[in-house]
C-alpha positions in Angstrom: -37.3 55.4 -26.2 -34.4 53.4 -27.6 -31.9 51.1 -26.5 -28.5 52.1 -25.0 -26.0 49.3 -25.2 -22.7 49.6 -23.3 -20.0 47.0 -23.4 -16.2 46.9 -21.6 -13.5 46.1 -23.8 -9.9 45.7 -24.0 -7.9 47.9 -25.8 -4.4 47.3 -25.8 -3.2 47.1 -22.1 -6.1 49.4 -20.9 -10.2 49.3 -21.2 -12.3 51.3 -23.1 -16.7 51.5 -23.2 -17.7 50.3 -26.5 -20.8 52.5 -27.2 -22.9 53.3 -30.7 -20.3 51.4 -32.5 -17.2 53.8 -31.1 -14.8 53.0 -28.0 -15.2 56.0 -25.4 -12.2 56.4 -23.0 -9.3 54.9 -21.9 -9.0 53.4 -18.3 -6.7 51.6 -16.2 -8.7 49.1 -15.1 -12.0 46.9 -16.0 -13.7 48.4 -13.0 -13.1 52.0 -13.9 -14.7 51.7 -17.2 -17.4 50.0 -15.6 -17.9 53.0 -13.3 -17.7 55.3 -16.2 -20.6 53.2 -18.4 -22.8 52.5 -15.3 -22.7 56.7 -15.0 -23.8 56.9 -19.0 -26.4 54.0 -18.7 -27.8 55.6 -15.5 -29.1 58.9 -17.5 -29.7 57.0 -20.3 -32.1 55.0 -17.9 -33.4 58.2 -16.7 -34.4 59.5 -20.2 -36.7 56.5 -20.7 -34.2 54.1 -22.9 -33.6 50.3 -22.6 -29.9 49.8 -20.9 -27.7 47.0 -21.6 -24.3 46.8 -20.0 -21.9 44.0 -20.5 -18.6 43.2 -18.5 -16.4 40.3 -19.7 -15.8 37.8 -16.6 -12.4 36.4 -15.6 -9.1 37.2 -15.9 -7.7 39.1 -19.2 -4.6 39.3 -20.4 -3.6 42.7 -22.7 -5.0 41.2 -25.7 -8.0 40.5 -24.3 -8.2 37.0 -24.2 -9.6 35.4 -21.1 -6.9 33.3 -19.2 -7.6 30.2 -17.5 
């Protein structure tokens, strides 16, 4: 089988899930974007795919830059 990659990314003042080169969904929180990606990843696992799921750490500003 193939590789399914999901990355949680900042999109303006919201969050999205990057998958297959497209950003899917608009989520108010990073956690809700993660939950959506995790559900998709679970299906991919059942289909036999290798799965990579990436979530940025730390506080993020609206432009997606990490705050120190």
